[in-house]
C-alpha positions in Angstrom: 24.9 22.0 16.6 23.1 22.1 19.9 20.2 24.4 20.8 16.6 24.9 19.5 16.0 23.3 16.2 19.5 22.0 15.9 18.7 19.3 13.3 16.5 21.6 11.4 19.2 24.3 11.0 21.5 21.9 9.4 19.5 21.1 6.4 17.8 24.7 6.2 20.0 26.1 3.5 19.1 23.6 0.9 15.4 23.4 1.7 15.2 27.1 1.7 17.0 27.4 -1.5 14.7 24.8 -3.2 11.6 26.7 -1.7 12.8 30.1 -2.8 13.7 28.6 -6.2 10.4 27.0 -6.7 8.3 29.8 -5.5 10.0 32.8 -7.6 10.4 30.8 -10.6 6.4 29.7 -10.6 5.5 33.2 -9.9 7.8 34.9 -12.4 6.3 32.7 -15.3 2.9 32.7 -13.8 3.3 36.6 -14.2 4.6 36.5 -17.7 1.9 34.1 -18.8 -0.9 35.7 -17.1 -0.6 39.5 -17.7 -0.5 39.1 -21.7 -3.5 36.5 -21.4 -5.3 39.2 -19.3 -4.6 42.0 -21.8 -6.4 39.8 -24.5 -9.3 38.7 -22.2 -10.0 42.1 -21.0 -10.9 42.7 -24.8 -12.8 39.6 -25.6 -15.5 38.2 -23.0 -15.2 34.9 -25.1 -11.4 34.5 -24.3 -11.9 35.8 -20.7 -14.6 33.1 -20.1 -12.4 30.5 -21.4 -9.2 31.5 -19.5 -10.8 32.3 -16.1 -12.8 28.9 -16.5 -9.6 26.9 -16.8 -7.6 28.7 -14.3 -10.5 28.3 -11.8 -10.7 24.5 -12.5 -7.0 24.3 -11.9 -7.5 26.0 -8.6 -10.0 23.6 -7.5 -7.7 20.6 -7.7 -6.3 19.9 -4.5 -2.5 21.0 -4.5 -1.2 17.7 -3.7 -3.1 15.9 -6.3 -2.0 18.5 -8.9 1.4 18.1 -8.0 1.3 14.3 -8.1 -0.4 14.4 -11.6 2.7 16.4 -13.0 4.8 13.4 -12.5 3.3 11.0 -15.1 2.5 13.9 -17.3 6.3 14.8 -17.3 7.5 11.3 -18.0 8.2 10.2 -14.6 10.4 12.9 -13.8 10.4 13.9 -10.0 12.0 17.0 -8.2 11.9 20.7 -9.7 10.3 20.4 -12.7 6.6 18.8 -11.8 6.7 21.0 -8.7 7.4 24.1 -11.1 4.9 23.3 -13.3 2.0 22.6 -10.8 2.9 25.8 -8.8 3.0 27.9 -12.1 -0.6 26.9 -12.8 -1.5 27.6 -9.2 -0.2 31.2 -9.7 -2.3 32.2 -12.5 -5.7 32.6 -11.3 -5.1 35.5 -9.1 -3.0 37.4 -11.3 -5.1 36.7 -14.4 -8.5 37.7 -12.8 -6.8 40.9 -11.2 -5.5 41.8 -14.8 -8.9 41.4 -16.5 -10.4 43.4 -13.7 -7.9 46.3 -13.6 -7.7 47.0 -17.4 -11.7 46.9 -17.4 -11.6 49.2 -14.6 -9.7 52.2 -16.4 -11.7 55.2 -16.8 -13.2 55.5 -20.4 -12.8 59.2 -20.3 -8.8 58.7 -19.7 -8.7 56.4 -22.7 -10.5 58.6 -25.2 -8.3 61.4 -24.0 -5.1 59.1 -24.9 -6.8 58.5 -28.2 -7.4 62.2 -28.7 -3.7 63.0 -28.4 -2.8 60.6 -30.9 -1.8 57.6 -28.9 -1.7 54.3 -30.6 -3.4 51.2 -29.3 0.3 49.9 -28.0 1.3 53.1 -26.5 -2.3 53.5 -24.7 -1.8 50.0 -23.2 1.8 50.6 -21.9 1.5 54.2 -21.3 -2.0 54.4 -19.8 -3.9 51.2 -19.4 -1.3 49.0 -17.7 0.1 51.9 -15.3 -3.4 52.5 -14.0 -4.4 49.0 -13.6 -1.0 48.1 -11.9 -2.2 48.2 -8.4 -4.9 45.8 -9.0 -2.6 43.7 -10.9 0.2 43.9 -8.3 -2.6 42.9 -5.6 -3.1 39.8 -7.5 0.3 38.9 -7.5 0.7 39.4 -3.8 -2.2 36.9 -3.3 -0.6 34.4 -5.8 2.8 34.8 -3.8 1.3 33.7 -0.8 -0.6 30.6 -2.5 2.5 29.8 -4.1 4.8 29.9 -1.2 2.2 27.8 0.9 1.6 25.2 -2.0 5.4 24.8 -2.4 5.5 22.9 0.9 3.5 20.1 -0.7 6.2 19.6 -3.1 8.2 17.0 -0.9 6.3 13.9 -2.2 7.4 14.7 -5.7 10.8 14.8 -4.8 11.5 18.6 -4.8 13.6 20.2 -2.0 11.2 22.5 0.0 10.5 23.4 3.6 7.7 20.9 3.4 10.3 18.5 4.0 10.1 19.3 7.7 6.4 19.1 8.0 6.1 15.6 6.3 9.0 14.1 8.0 7.8 15.8 11.6 4.3 14.5 10.9 5.7 10.8 10.2 8.2 10.8 13.1 6.0 12.8 15.5 8.6 15.4 15.8 6.3 18.2 16.2 9.3 20.6 16.7 10.2 20.0 13.2 6.5 20.7 11.9 6.5 23.8 13.8 9.9 25.0 12.4 8.5 24.0 8.6 5.5 26.1 9.3 7.1 28.9 10.8 9.6 29.2 8.1 7.3 28.9 5.1 4.8 31.4 6.8 7.7 34.1 7.5 8.9 33.6 3.7 5.2 34.2 2.5 4.5 37.3 4.6 8.0 38.7 3.7 7.5 38.3 -0.1 4.0 39.7 0.2 5.3 42.8 1.9 8.2 43.2 -0.3 5.9 43.3 -3.3 3.7 45.8 -1.3 6.8 48.1 -1.0 7.6 48.0 -5.0 3.7 48.7 -5.3 4.0 51.7 -3.2 7.3 52.8 -4.9 5.4 52.8 -8.3 2.4 54.7 -7.0 4.3 57.2 -5.1 7.2 57.4 -7.4 9.4 56.9 -4.3 13.1 55.8 -4.4 13.0 55.0 -0.7 10.5 52.3 -1.2 12.3 50.9 -4.1 15.6 50.9 -1.9 13.8 49.1 1.2 12.2 46.7 -1.1 15.5 45.9 -2.5 16.8 45.2 0.8 14.1 43.0 1.7 15.1 40.9 -1.2 18.7 40.6 -0.3 17.4 39.6 3.4 15.3 36.8 2.0 18.2 35.6 -0.4 20.7 36.0 2.7 20.1 32.6 4.1 21.3 31.1 0.6 24.7 32.3 1.4 25.0 29.7 3.9 24.3 27.0 1.3 27.8 26.7 -0.3 29.4 26.7 3.1 27.2 23.9 4.5 28.0 21.9 1.2 31.7 22.4 1.5 31.6 21.6 5.1 29.6 18.2 4.3 32.0 17.5 1.3 35.0 17.8 3.5 33.3 15.6 6.2 32.7 13.1 3.7 36.0 13.1 2.1 37.7 13.1 5.7 35.4 9.9 6.4 36.4 8.1 3.2 40.1 8.9 3.7 39.8 11.1 0.7 40.3 8.2 -1.8 36.9 6.5 -1.4 35.8 4.6 -4.6 32.8 6.8 -4.9 34.6 10.0 -4.4 33.6 13.1 -6.7 29.9 11.3 -7.4 26.5 12.5 -6.3 24.1 9.7 -5.5 20.3 10.2 -5.1 18.8 8.0 -2.5 14.9 7.8 -2.5 12.7 7.5 0.7 8.9 6.9 1.2 6.8 8.8 3.7 7.1 6.9 7.1 9.8 6.5 9.8 11.4 3.3 8.7 12.2 4.7 5.3 13.7 7.8 6.6 16.1 5.6 8.9 17.0 3.4 6.1 17.9 6.3 3.7 20.0 7.7 6.6 21.9 4.3 6.9 22.3 4.3 3.1 23.5 7.7 3.2 26.1 7.0 5.9 27.3 3.9 3.8 27.7 5.9 0.7 29.5 8.7 2.3 31.9 6.4 3.9 33.1 5.5 0.2 33.4 9.0 -0.6 30.2 9.9 -2.3 27.7 13.0 -1.9 24.3 11.8 -1.1 21.1 13.6 -2.0 18.1 12.3 -0.1 14.7 12.9 -1.8 12.4 11.7 1.0 8.8 11.8 1.6 8.2 10.1 -2.1 4.9 8.0 -2.8 5.3 4.6 -3.6 4.6 5.0 -7.4 6.3 8.2 -7.6 9.4 6.6 -6.1 9.2 3.5 -8.4 8.6 5.7 -11.7 11.4 8.1 -10.7 13.9 4.9 -10.4 12.6 3.4 -13.7 13.4 6.8 -15.3 16.9 7.3 -13.7 15.6 10.3 -11.7 16.9 8.6 -8.3 19.7 6.1 -8.1 18.0 3.7 -5.5 15.6 3.4 -2.8 14.3 0.8 -0.4 11.1 -1.1 -1.2 9.1 -4.2 -0.1 8.7 -7.4 -2.3 4.9 -7.5 -1.5 4.6 -3.8 -2.4 6.2 -4.3 -5.8 4.1 -7.6 -6.5 0.8 -6.0 -5.7 1.1 -2.3 -6.7 3.6 -2.5 -9.6 3.1 -6.0 -11.1 -0.4 -5.9 -10.4 -0.4 -9.4 -9.0 -3.2 -10.7 -6.9 -2.0 -14.1 -6.1 0.3 -15.2 -3.2 3.3 -17.3 -3.8 6.3 -18.6 -1.1 8.7 -15.9 -0.3 11.6 -17.1 -2.2 9.5 -17.9 -5.5 7.9 -14.4 -5.2 11.2 -12.5 -5.0 12.8 -14.6 -7.7 10.0 -13.8 -9.9 9.8 -10.2 -9.1 13.3 -9.7 -9.6 13.4 -11.4 -12.9 10.1 -8.9 -14.0 12.0 -5.8 -12.7 14.9 -6.5 -14.6 13.4 -7.6 -17.8 10.6 -5.0 -17.9 12.2 -2.0 -16.6 16.0 -2.6 -16.3 15.8 -2.2 -12.6 18.0 -4.5 -10.4 16.8 -5.8 -7.1 19.8 -6.2 -4.8 20.0 -8.8 -1.9 17.5 -8.5 0.6 18.2 -6.6 3.8 17.4 -9.4 6.2 14.1 -8.1 7.6 10.2 -8.2 6.6 7.8 -5.2 7.1 4.6 -6.7 6.3 1.2 -5.7 6.7 -0.6 -7.4 9.8 -4.2 -6.8 11.3 -3.5 -5.5 14.7 -5.5 -4.6 17.8 -5.6 -4.0 21.6 -6.0 -6.8 24.0 -9.0 -5.3 25.3 -10.8 -5.2 21.8 -9.7 -8.7 21.0 -11.3 -10.0 24.0 -14.5 -7.9 23.8 -15.0 -9.0 20.2 -13.4 -12.6 20.4 -10.6 -11.8 17.9 -7.7 -14.1 17.1 -7.5 -14.2 13.3 -8.6 -12.2 10.5 -11.5 -14.5 9.9 -13.0 -13.5 13.1 -13.5 -10.0 11.9 -16.4 -10.8 9.4 -19.8 -9.9 10.3 -18.8 -7.9 13.2 -19.0 -4.1 13.8 -15.6 -3.5 13.4 -13.6 -0.1 12.5 -10.7 -0.8 10.4 -8.1 1.9 9.9 -5.2 2.2 7.7 -2.9 4.0 5.8 -4.8 5.3 2.6 -2.6 3.6 0.4 -3.7 0.1 1.6 -7.2 0.5 0.9 -6.4 1.0 -2.9 -4.1 -2.0 -3.2 -4.6 -5.6 -4.2 -3.9 -6.9 -0.8 -6.8 -5.3 0.7 -9.3 -6.4 -2.0 -7.9 -10.0 -1.7 -8.1 -10.1 2.0 -11.7 -8.4 2.2 -13.1 -11.0 -0.3 -11.1 -14.1 1.1 -12.3 -13.3 4.7 -15.8 -11.8 3.7 -14.9 -8.2 5.1 -17.3 -6.4 3.1 -19.1 -5.2 6.3 -16.2 -3.5 7.9 -16.1 0.3 8.3 -12.8 1.3 6.8 -11.1 4.6 7.6 -7.7 6.0 5.8 -5.6 7.9 8.1 -2.0 8.9 8.4 0.2 5.8 9.9 1.4 8.4 12.5 -1.9 8.3 14.2 -3.1 4.7 13.7 -1.6 3.2 16.7 -2.7 5.8 19.2 -6.4 5.3 17.5 -6.1 1.8 18.6 -5.0 2.4 21.9 -7.4 5.2 22.7 -10.3 3.1 21.3 -11.2 5.2 18.4 -10.5 2.3 16.0 -10.9 -1.3 16.8 -8.2 -2.6 14.4 -5.5 -1.3 12.4 -3.1 -2.4 9.5 0.0 -2.2 11.3 3.5 -2.4 10.0 5.3 -5.5 11.6 8.5 -3.6 12.3 7.1 -0.8 14.3 8.0 -0.7 17.7 4.6 0.6 19.0 3.1 -3.0 18.4 5.2 -4.3 21.5 5.1 -0.9 23.2 1.1 -0.8 23.2 1.0 -4.7 23.7 -1.1 -5.0 20.6 -2.1 -8.4 19.1 -1.4 -9.4 15.7 -4.4 -11.5 14.2 -3.4 -14.4 12.3 -3.6 -15.0 8.6 -4.8 -18.5 8.3 -5.2 -18.3 4.4 -1.7 -16.7 3.9 -3.5 -14.0 1.9 -1.1 -11.3 2.6 2.2 -11.5 0.8 5.6 -11.4 2.1 7.2 -8.2 2.4 11.2 -8.5 2.4 12.9 -5.3 2.4 15.4 -4.9 -0.4 17.4 -2.1 -2.2 16.0 -1.2 -5.9 18.9 0.0 -8.2 18.1 2.2 -11.3 18.9 1.1 -14.7 21.9 3.2 -15.1 23.4 2.1 -12.0 22.7 -1.7 -12.1 26.4 -2.4 -13.4 28.0 0.2 -11.2 30.6 -2.1 -9.4 31.7 0.6 -7.0 28.0 1.2 -5.8 27.0 -2.4 -5.7 30.1 -3.1 -3.7 29.5 -0.5 -1.1 25.9 -1.7 -0.8 27.0 -5.3 0.0 27.6 -4.2 3.7 23.6 -4.2 4.1 22.9 -7.5 2.6 21.1 -9.4 5.3 22.5 -7.0 7.8 19.4 -5.8 9.4 17.0 -8.3 11.4 13.5 -7.6 12.6 14.4 -6.9 16.0 17.1 -4.2 15.1 14.8 -2.5 12.7 11.7 -2.5 15.3 14.3 -0.8 17.9 15.6 1.8 15.4 11.9 2.7 14.6 11.0 2.7 18.2 13.8 5.0 18.9 12.1 7.8 16.7 8.5 6.9 17.3 8.6 6.3 21.0 11.9 7.7 22.5 11.3 10.8 20.5 15.2 10.5 19.1 16.1 12.1 15.7 16.4 10.1 12.5 19.9 10.8 12.5 20.3 9.3 16.1 18.5 6.2 15.0 20.4 5.9 11.9 23.7 6.1 13.7 22.6 3.5 16.0 21.5 0.9 13.3 24.7 1.7 11.4 26.8 0.9 14.3 25.0 -2.5 15.0 25.5 -3.4 11.2 29.3 -2.6 11.4 29.7 -4.4 14.7 27.8 -7.4 13.5 29.8 -7.3 10.2 33.2 -7.3 12.4 31.9 -10.1 14.4 30.9 -12.5 11.4 34.3 -11.5 9.7 36.2 -12.7 13.0 34.1 -15.8 13.1 34.6 -16.6 9.6 38.4 -16.0 9.8 38.4 -18.4 12.8 36.5 -21.0 10.9 38.9 -20.8 7.9 41.9 -21.3 10.1 40.6 -24.8 11.2 39.0 -25.8 7.8 41.6 -28.4 7.0 40.6 -30.3 10.0 36.9 -29.7 9.1 35.9 -29.5 12.8 37.6 -27.6 15.8 39.3 -29.9 18.2 39.0 -29.3 21.8 42.2 -27.4 22.0 41.0 -25.0 19.0 37.6 -24.3 21.0 39.8 -23.5 23.9 42.1 -21.1 21.7 39.0 -19.6 20.4 37.5 -18.9 24.0 40.6 -17.3 24.9 40.6 -15.1 21.8 36.8 -14.4 22.0 37.5 -13.0 25.8 39.1 -10.0 24.2 35.8 -9.1 22.5 33.3 -8.5 24.9 30.4 -8.9 22.6 31.1 -12.5 21.7 30.1 -15.2 24.0 29.5 -19.1 23.7 26.6 -21.2 24.3 26.7 -24.4 26.5 27.6 -26.3 23.5 30.7 -24.2 22.8 29.3 -22.6 19.7 29.8 -18.9 19.2 26.9 -16.6 20.2 27.0 -14.0 17.9 23.9 -12.2 19.0 25.0 -11.3 22.5 
């Protein structure tokens, strides 16, 4: 698909469907809970005070925080249910408050007249009070609909499908078109839903069938984009089956892949999706997950796999503050994951994305910075992603180098590099595979005390999948297949060249497959000469001749194959 927002339209049906399902489900349940509670509260000041107090407290909690809290409260679940629970709580206050106000605003003379004609309390409630209070209650429902649709965009970090996926991914990859698309789509949905509810309100007040028909047509228009969902799913399934030759070892299975909230994770999730789809699997990518949310979801079998980093698991999940050599740390971490959570640590991907203190050359010269130790006692502004300042790596680094005087500033990783480049920040904790380090000519400060742990990238496999031979065999293609230079280049394609995540994933996948073929070719040549242990001169000449047919392969002066050219 080409044209404006081409990449966004391909995933629109799924994300829109998730957003609609979340919003309408939360509004429906919120309405069912709020109106009866409002009826009771309108008759009892004590109940009203308690109910409104609770609903008001919920409303003061930031939406993202409330969504995140639902994950541990629901036993580590991610996806629809934690988002649904949080949005339902968010919808209660405006409906509850307006129900109480509307019922208390019914004219006492009208109520007396209802009793005078012999109406029971139940008959008066449904025949007089609620109909007269309906406009005020519906006004609360309209307010709640706008709130809920807007808050549903925040459901992405807890693994729910929503239009917020465009906003979060666009923010991290600096794809402002994606951000605008998500904003426009969610705003249009909120306004449309508000106006449709208003039409039904007018229909009730004027007892007009015309407004009912128009409102129903509006609902049909809201649900119209969902009709494209099954078609798109069928098209993807057909494409996957064709790519796998209709007989892949993972055919007929749906595998859920998690991804955290930065460019590299989006790219790696895209690569894993390509690998698994080539084996016939349907892949559901849950992106934008926080570190602890992703780990808890994996441990509870809510997702099947995701890429993490050894230093992150060591510090965040294991709560370890000591540093160990790379292989020792990985071995101990792998044992802990398996024994404690039943999680399998697959082989490492081949690159390390570590934290490193980075600064511009101008700032380094001005402040005399060569190592982290040089930061001590200087008026330095240190920026990092908010997660870092809450982790033991920062505490250990701060204490080891005496950095208590530094002025720290948490910010989204998207903006850290430009902040240093422009001078708004002196130093940041950069990611070592980020292409902007080289592009902006930053200096990485030495860590002479080796305080920061290694951060080898590897795939975590959920307990229910750790003995799945077909899945593990498919993922073997990625074992040691990505080096730092490849990952840095893929990240730069998105962050600097403004290419899409899909383009970067396709490029990285092509490099992985190309390298795999080269190594397979080299291995087959080596095996053919294993009887002689060493290639004879004539064998080398034959090998040279054969390699001329493969342009990517070359030889150095010693005659050894140069597999990186």
